[in-house]
N, C-alpha and C positions, 0 to 999 in steps of 0.2 A: 511560278517558282522554277524557271528554266535557267540553266547555266550552259553556255553563256547567254547573256540577256538578249532576247530577240529585238529586232528593230521596232516593231509595233505589235501590240496585242490588245484585243478587246474581249473581255469575258462576257458570256451570255448565260442565261439560266439553263439548267438541265445538263444531262450527260448522255453520251452515246454509249450504250451497253454492248459489250462484245459477247453476244450469245449466239445460239444456233441460227438466228435470223439474220446475222450479219454475213455479208459476202464480199470477197475481195474482187475488185474490178481493175484490171491491169491494162493500161494502154501500151501501144508499141514503144519500145525503148525503156520501159519501166520494169522490165522483168527482174533484173538483179535487185533493185531496191525492194520490190515486192517479195522476192524470196527471202531477203533479209528480214523484212517485217514479219513474215510467217515464222521465221526461226525465232525471233524475239518473243512473239506471242505464244509460240508453242501450239498454234492452231492453223488450220488451212483456210478458215473463213469461207467455207464452201456452201453458204446458204443458197436458197433457190433464187432464180432470176428475178423474182419479185421481192427478194429480201432487201434489207437496208444496206446500201452499197458503201464500201470503203474504196474510193477511187484513187489510184496513182496514175498520173499521166504527165507527159511532156506537153507543155503549152506555153506559147508566147515567146517573146524575145527578152534579152536582158542579160544580166550578170549570171554566168553559168551555175554558180553556187547559190544563187538566191532561190527562194521557194515561197509558196503561199499555202496556208493551211486553214481550212474552214470546217469546223466541227459543229454539227447540229444534232438534235436528238434522233433524226432519221437518216442522216448521211454524213460521210466524211469525205472531203476532197483535198488531196495533196497534189499540187501542181508545181512544175518548175520548168525553166527553159532547157535544162540539160539534166542528165542523170545525176551529176554531182549534187545538184540542189535537192533532188529526191532523196538521196542518201542522208542529207542533213535533216530533211523533214522527217524521215523515219526515226532518227535519233530523238527529235523533239517528241514524236509520238511515244517513243520508248520512255522518255522522262515523265511524260504526262500520265502514263498508265497507272491507274489505281490497281495494285496487285491483289488486294483483298477481294474486291468486287470488280473484275476486269471491265473497266470503262474509261472513257476520256471526258474531260469537262468540255462543255460547248464554248467555242471561242472562234475568233477570226484573228489570224496571225500572218504577218509578212516579215520576211527576214532576209538578210544578206550579210556577207562578211566584209569587214573593213579592209583586210589584207589577203592577197591570194596565197601566200606561203605562211602556213601556221604549223610550225614544226616542233618536234621533240627529238632530241638526240639521246640515245642510250649507249654508253660505253660498255661493250662486252669484251674488250681486250684486257682491261685491268682485272676484271673478274668476269669469268664466263657465266652466262645466264642460260638456263635450259630452254630449248626451243618452245615447249608448251607455254612457258612464261612469256615469251615474245609474242605469241598469239594473244595472250591476255592483254598485253600492253597495247597491241593494235586495237583491240576492241574498246579499251578505255580511252584511247585517243579519239576514235570515231564517236564515242559517246559524248565527248566534249567538243566535237566539230573541229578537231585538229586534223590536218590532211596530209602531213608529212611525218614519216618515221625514219630518222637517220640512224643507221647502224654504224657505229664506230668499230670496225671489224679488225683493225690491226694497230699495233703500237709496240713499244719497246718490251712490254710485259706479256705479249701473246699475239699469235696469228690465228684468226678464228674461221677462215674460209678455205675449204678444199680448193686447190688449184691443180687441175689435171696436168700430168707431166712433170710436176715439181712436188713430189710427195714429202720432201723434207720440211716444207713450209709448215705442215701440220704434224708430221712425225716428230720433229724437233721444235719448231717454232711455236707450237700450241701449248707447250708445257714448260713450267718453271719449277725450280726446286723448292721454293719457299716465297713468302711475301713479307715485305717490310711491315712492321707494326708501328702505326702512327705516321706523322708527316716526315718528309725527307730531311727537314731541319727542325731541331727542337732547341729553343732558347739560343739560337745562333750557332748551334753545334750540329754537324751532320749526324743523322740518326744511324745507329748500327744495330738496331733491334729487329730481329726477324723471327717468324713463327715456326720455321722448320717444317712446314706442311706443304707438300707438293700441290700444285694447282694447275688446271688446264682444261682443255676441251676445244672442239671446233664443230662447225656445221658443214654438212655435205652440200654440194650444189643442189641436189634434189630437195633437201630440207629447206634451203633458202628460197628456192623457186616456189615451194608450197606456201611459205610465209608471204611471198609477194602476191600470190593468187588470193590468199585469204584476205590480205589487206585491200587489194583492188576490189574485192566483193563488198567492201565496207567504205569505199571512197577514199582510201588512204594509199599514198604512194610511198614505197620503201626506197630510200636513197642510200646507196652504199658509200662508205668512206674507207679509202685505202691511204694510209699516211705515207707521204713522200716529200722530200728525200730524207727528212729526219724522222724521229720516232720509229726507227726501223730495226732496233736491236734484235727483235725476234726473227726478222728476216735474215739478218746477218749471222745469227746463231745457226740458222739452217744452211746458209751459203756465205761463209766468211770471205770467199774470193771476190764477192761483189762489193766489199768495203774498201776503205782506203789503206788498210794494212792487212792484206789477204792471208798472211801467214800467222795472224794472231787469232787463236780460237776464242770464241765468245759464247758464254751461256746466255739463255734468255734472261733478261734483266729482272731481278727480284725487287728492285727499289722503285721509289716514286720520283717525281721531279723530272728534270730534263737530262737525257743521256747524250753524251758527246759523240757517240758512234752514229755516223750517217753514211748514206750510200756513196760509193765512188761514182765517178762520172765517165767510166769507160763504156764501151759499146755493150758489154755483157750485162751490166747493171741496167742500162736503159732498155735492152731487149727483154729482160725479165719483167720489168715494170710494164712494158707494153703488152706482154703476154698476159700478165695478171689482169690488166684493165680490159683486155679483150674478152677474157672469160667473165669478168665482172659484168660487163655490159650485156653479155648473153643471158646471164641469170637475172639481172635487174633491168627491166625495160624503161626505167625512169629516164627522162630527158637529161637530168642532172646526175653527175658523178662527182663526189667530193674527193679531192686528191691531197688533202692535208695542207702542207706548206708552212706550218707554224713551228716555232721553237726549234729552229734548225741551226745549231752552233756550227760555225764554219772553221773552227780551229784545225780540224783534220784536213780540210781542203788546203788551208794555208800552209800546212806542214807536209803536204803530199806533192812530190815532184810531178806526178801525173796530173793532178788537179791544177797545179800552177801552170803547167804547159797547156792544158785544155783551155784555161782562161785566156792565156796569151793568144792561142790560135783563134779564139772566138772574138778577140779584140776587146775583152773585158778589162776594166781598170783594176780589178782585184778578184781573187778567188771567191769572195763572198757573193759576188754577182752571179755565180753559177746557180744559186738558188732560183733566181728568176728565169734563167735559161732552162734549167731542168724542168720547172713547172710549165714553161711554154712548150717544151717538147711533148710533155704529156697532154697538154691542152690541144696541141695540133693533132696528135694521134686520135684523141676522142672526137675532135671536131670533124675529122675526115670520115668518121663513122656516125655522124649525125647526133653526137652528144655534146652537152655543155659542161664545162668544168666549174667547180666551186673550190675556193681556197679560203683558209683562215687568214684574217688580216690582223696584224698586231700594231700597226701604226700607219699614219697617212703616208710616210715615206716608203714603207714597204709596198703599198698599193701602187705607187708610181712605177714599179718595176714589172708589173703584170699587164698583160694585154687587157684592153678595156672590156672585152667580151667574157672575161672570167668574172663570175659572180663572187663577191667577197663577203666574208662573215666577220665583222669586227667584234672582237670579244673583250678587248681590254677597256675600250671607252667608246661610248656612242658617238663622240666627236669624230672618231676615225671613220665611222660610217658616213657622217655628213660630208667629210672630206672626200671619201670615195665616190659619193654621188656627184660631187662637183667635178671630179676627174672623169666622170662618164661611166661609172660602174653600176651594175645592179647590186643591191646590197640586201643581205639578210641580217637584221639586227640581232645581236646576241651579247650585249654588254654584261660582264660577269656579275656585277652588283645588282642586276635586275633580272637575270635569267638563269643563273647557275643554281640548280637544285641540290648540288652536293654540299653547299654550305649549310650549317645548322640553321634551323628555323627560329630557334629561341636561344637566348643566353640563359640557360637554366641547368642546374646540376643533373637533372634527370635526362637531359637531351643526349642522344647518342653522339659519338664523335663524328666530326665532319671535316671538310677542308678547313685549314686554319684561316682565320679572318673573321670579320664582322658578320653576324648572322644576316641572312637574306630572308626577310619575313614575308608573310602572306601579303601584307600591305605594300611592301616594296615591289613585289611582283605584280600585284593588281594595279598599282599606280604607274607601271611602266608604259611609256608612250613611244613606240618605234618611230613615230612621225614628228617628234618634238622639234620645234623650230620651223615648222612648216615644210618639212621634206615631202617631195612628191611620191606618190605610189607608182611603182613600175607595173606595167602590164606584162612583164616578162621580156619585153624587147627594148624599151627605152630605159635610160638611166633613172634610178630612183630606188625606193625601198620596195623590194619584192615581198618582204614579210619579216617575220621574226621567229626565233627558235629558242626553246628552253633546252638546257643541257643538264645531263646527270652523269658525271664521271664517277667511276666506281672504286677508286682506291679505298674509300671508307664505306662502301656499300657492297659487301661480299655476297649477299643473298637477295632473292626476290623480295623477301619481307623488308629488308633494309631499303631497297629501292622504292617499294610502295610507300613506306613511311616518309621518305624524302619527297616523293612526287606529290602526295596528297596531304592537305588540300591545296598546296601551292599551284599545282597544274590547273586547278579550277580557276584561280585568279589569272593565270597566264592566258588561258583560253578566252576569258572575258576580255582581257586587254587587246588581244589580236583579232577577235571576232567583232566586238561591238564597241571597243574603247572602254577604258576603265570605269568612267562614271563615278558615282558616289559609293565610297567604300562601305558605309553603314548599310546602304540599300543592298549591296552585294552580300554582305554578311547575313542579312535577313533571308536572302534566298539560299545561302550556303547551308544554313542550319538544317532545313528539311532535305537538303541534298545528301547529308551524311548517311541516312538509311539506304539511299540508292548506291552509294559507294560500298557500303557493307554488303549489299546484295551482290555486288560484283566481286566479292571476296577480298576487299581492301580494308585494312585496319589503318585508317589515316591518322596522321598526327593531329593533336588538338590544334584548332585554329589559333588559340591562345592558351597559355598556361593558366588554368583557373576555371573560368566559366564553363568551358566545354570539356575540360580534362576528365571529369567524372563520367560524362556521357560517353567519351571515347573508350572507356574501359568496359562498357556494358557489352 
C-alpha cells in the first residue's frame, strides 16, 4: 500500500520487528539517509554486533534514484546506486512501518522513478507562509518521493526574500495594505472588493539557507523563483525609479490577475536584477534558477521613449521583443556562474524567442511543451488543467473558494501523462521532458490549512503520475484509502477524495 506505486514488489510471510535486537548498519555514503531513518523511527537501532541488521548501503550502478529493498524476519537491506535512491528507500520504510507494533512486513521491492524532475511549486508571494510550515511541506514532498520544491518568492503582491544592500525590497515590497476578496473579474466586471487587512512577511537569507539544508537532508532540492521582467509591482513599490515611469509612486499591488507595471530596460534595472540573482544563487545551490518570464504586458515599453530607443539600438522589430532580450541577459548572467535558467512558457511562439538552453515550463497547454521539445528545449510539464492545485477539487457547495474555472479533480491529476504522444525523457542535457511540476498559487489559500486542503490528496495522485505513471485509478484509490491515516499522522487534514464515500471519514 505504498504511494507512489513501486515498480515491483513481492510480499513474503512474516515481519521484521524493530526491537532492542535490531541494529543499524551504515555503509560509506549512506550516512545522511541513515540519520533520516533514525529520526523517523525515533530510535538509534544500536543493537549488538550480533543483532538483526538494518543495512543501508550504496551498491551497484544504474539510475541514481533507484533502490532495492529486501525485508526478512532477521534482516533488512536497503541498497541503491546513489544517495538519492537511499533517501527514497527510507521513505518507503517510513510508509511501511506499523506504528502500533513497530515492524516492517517482509518483502522484496525494486523501484525507480519515471521522470528526474518531480516538483511542487508553492506561491508564498500572494500569501506569506511561515517558515516552519515550509519545513513541513518539504517533509511531505519527500514522503511522496517528490524531489523539487520551487519557491515562488516574488510577485506583484509581495517580495519575500531579504536582499542585502537593498532593504526597501522587504521594508516596502514585503507588505501590502489589503488583499482582494475573490477573483479579479466577477461576471465580466473588474472586482473592487478588498478586505482592508494588511498582509506581509519575508524570509531572511539565513532562514532560507536553513530550509535548503533541511531539504537536502531529505533528498529535496529547493529551486528559487524570482519573477522578471513582469510580476514586479512589489519591486517597483520599493524602487519606482527602476520602472518605465520613475516619477509615479506605486504601492504593492493588492489585487490579483496581471499587473501592467513591468521593469524598465535601463542599466539600473538590469543591475539590480543581477545583484538579486547573485545573492539568490549564493543562498540556493540548485543548478536551476527560475526567472519567471510569463504574463509580461508590454504596453509600458511601447509607450516609453527609453524602451523604444533600447529596442531600436538592439535591432528589435518592436518593444515587445525586449522580453526575450531581458530574459537572455539574466540567462547569460546565471550561465556565467554555472547556473541554468528556467522560464514559464505560454505559447509555442514565445518559446522561439528564448535560447534553447533555457528550460521552459508550459502551463497553458501541454501541446506547447511538445512544441518546445521539437524546438530543442528541456521541458518541465505543468499544464494548468492537470497540475494546478489552486483550482477547486469538487464542484460542491461545501468546497472552499478556489481559482475560477472547472475543478481539477484527483482523477484529472492522477491521469496526467507528461510524456503523452511519445515525448522523450531528458537526462538534463538533451531536449525532452525533464519532468513535471504541480503548482499551488495562493490568491485563495491564505493559510497553511488552506494549502494543505488543496494539496491533499491530489498531490498523492501527482506523485504517482510522475514517479510510476498513472496506471489504474481504481487500484490507486485502493492504496490511497489506507494512506489517509499516514497523512493525518503528518498533521494534514486532507480533502475528501470524493464528496460522499470518504467525506465522513475525513471528519474523524
